[in-house]
C-alpha positions in Angstrom: 93.4 -140.6 29.1 91.1 -141.9 31.9 93.3 -145.3 30.9 96.5 -143.9 31.2 96.5 -143.6 34.8 95.8 -146.8 35.5 97.8 -148.6 33.5 100.5 -146.9 34.2 100.2 -147.7 38.2 99.2 -151.5 36.5 102.3 -151.7 35.2 104.6 -150.5 38.1 102.8 -152.8 40.1 105.0 -155.6 41.7 103.0 -159.3 41.7 103.7 -161.1 44.9 103.2 -164.7 42.8 102.7 -166.6 39.9 98.6 -165.9 40.0 98.8 -162.3 41.1 101.2 -162.3 37.8 98.5 -163.9 35.3 96.1 -161.3 36.8 98.1 -158.7 36.4 98.9 -159.4 32.7 95.1 -159.9 32.0 93.7 -157.1 33.8 96.5 -154.7 31.5 95.1 -156.6 28.8 91.1 -156.0 29.8 91.7 -152.3 30.4 93.8 -151.7 27.0 91.3 -153.6 24.9 88.2 -151.9 26.7 87.9 -148.3 26.9 84.6 -148.4 29.1 86.7 -150.9 31.5 85.4 -148.4 34.2 81.6 -148.6 33.3 79.4 -151.1 35.3 76.8 -152.1 32.3 80.2 -153.7 30.4 78.8 -157.1 31.1 82.2 -159.0 30.6 83.5 -157.2 33.6 84.7 -153.9 34.5 87.2 -152.0 36.9 86.0 -152.5 40.8 88.4 -150.7 43.6 88.8 -151.8 47.1 90.5 -151.2 50.2 92.4 -153.4 53.1 91.7 -150.8 55.5 93.9 -151.0 58.5 94.3 -149.4 62.0 97.6 -147.1 62.7 99.3 -149.9 64.1 98.7 -152.4 61.5 96.8 -155.0 63.4 93.7 -154.9 62.6 92.0 -155.0 59.6 88.2 -154.1 58.5 86.1 -156.8 57.2 82.9 -156.7 56.0 80.2 -159.7 55.9 78.8 -159.1 52.0 75.0 -160.1 51.6 74.5 -161.1 48.4 78.0 -163.4 48.2 77.7 -164.4 52.4 81.4 -163.9 52.9 83.6 -161.9 54.5 85.8 -159.3 52.3 87.5 -156.0 52.7 85.3 -153.1 51.3 85.1 -152.4 47.8 82.8 -152.0 45.0 82.2 -150.7 41.7 84.6 -147.3 39.9 80.5 -146.2 38.1 83.0 -144.5 35.3 85.2 -142.9 38.1 88.6 -143.8 36.3 90.7 -142.9 40.0 90.6 -146.0 41.6 92.1 -144.9 44.8 89.1 -142.7 45.2 86.5 -145.3 44.6 88.7 -147.4 47.0 88.6 -144.1 49.6 84.4 -144.0 48.9 83.5 -147.5 49.2 85.5 -148.1 52.0 84.0 -145.1 54.0 80.6 -145.9 53.0 80.8 -149.7 54.0 82.5 -149.3 57.0 80.3 -145.4 58.2 84.3 -144.2 58.8 83.9 -140.5 57.4 87.8 -140.4 58.0 89.8 -142.8 55.7 93.4 -142.3 55.0 95.6 -142.9 52.0 98.2 -145.1 54.3 101.4 -142.6 54.3 103.9 -145.0 53.0 101.7 -147.2 50.8 100.4 -145.2 48.0 100.3 -147.2 45.4 98.4 -150.8 44.5 98.6 -153.2 47.3 96.8 -155.8 45.3 95.0 -156.7 42.4 92.2 -159.4 42.0 90.4 -160.8 39.1 87.3 -162.7 40.2 83.8 -164.3 38.7 80.5 -162.5 39.9 77.9 -165.0 40.3 74.7 -164.0 37.9 71.9 -162.7 39.5 68.3 -162.1 37.9 69.4 -158.4 36.1 72.8 -159.2 35.6 75.1 -161.6 33.8 78.2 -163.7 35.2 80.9 -161.6 34.8 84.1 -160.2 36.2 85.3 -158.0 38.5 89.0 -156.6 38.2 89.6 -155.6 41.5 92.5 -152.9 42.1 93.0 -152.8 46.0 94.9 -150.0 48.5 96.1 -149.6 51.7 94.2 -147.4 53.6 93.9 -146.3 57.1 90.9 -145.4 59.7 90.8 -144.9 63.2 89.0 -148.0 64.5 87.7 -146.3 67.4 85.8 -144.5 65.1 81.9 -145.5 65.2 81.1 -148.0 62.3 77.9 -147.9 60.6 76.7 -151.0 58.4 75.5 -150.5 55.4 72.5 -152.2 53.2 75.3 -154.3 51.3 76.9 -156.0 54.8 75.1 -158.6 57.2 78.1 -157.9 59.6 80.9 -155.2 60.0 84.1 -155.5 62.1 88.0 -155.0 62.6 89.5 -158.1 62.9 92.9 -158.8 64.4 95.4 -159.8 61.3 96.3 -163.2 63.4 92.3 -164.0 63.5 91.6 -163.1 59.9 91.5 -166.7 58.4 88.8 -167.7 60.7 87.0 -165.2 58.8 87.9 -166.1 55.2 90.1 -168.7 53.5 89.7 -167.1 49.8 92.8 -166.9 48.3 93.2 -163.1 47.5 92.4 -162.2 51.4 94.7 -165.2 52.2 97.5 -163.0 50.1 96.3 -159.7 51.2 97.3 -160.8 54.6 100.4 -162.3 53.4 101.5 -159.4 52.2 100.6 -157.4 55.3 102.5 -159.6 57.6 105.4 -159.2 55.2 105.3 -155.4 55.6 105.2 -155.0 59.1 108.6 -157.1 59.3 
């Protein structure tokens, strides 16, 4: 049952390019074949939840400079056996920003983007995949920020400046989707 909920959401997701379409096929297959898909101890990979955290005007996005990967990303993290990936994304957005009041974007309560990416091996973990499910969430950018132990730096970035912080393909895809929403 815990996988049925996410499979329903994945099956209703509409990818925007051929790369995301293939990742959707692969992610559905991964969830169908792995009963423990939300368990971070599944060494092949696991489901993670992320937030494309925007301000009310949809002109800024919250980014974090990730310590372990030394790159700018959206907030997100492990499901830790929580099958409610939206709740995971909300929790991670709050933990990584210090903002307590994180909301579901009122008109966008479905999956915003998906991505499968490799996490490099570390001394206590083998290389593995994150099957990342992303949602648009909203927060007041005037709330005070509090940096977590996972980040070098955090900040609200104007959409037109995101490419100065990251050239990572999935960040650019979400940026493009965000700009299309604003048309």
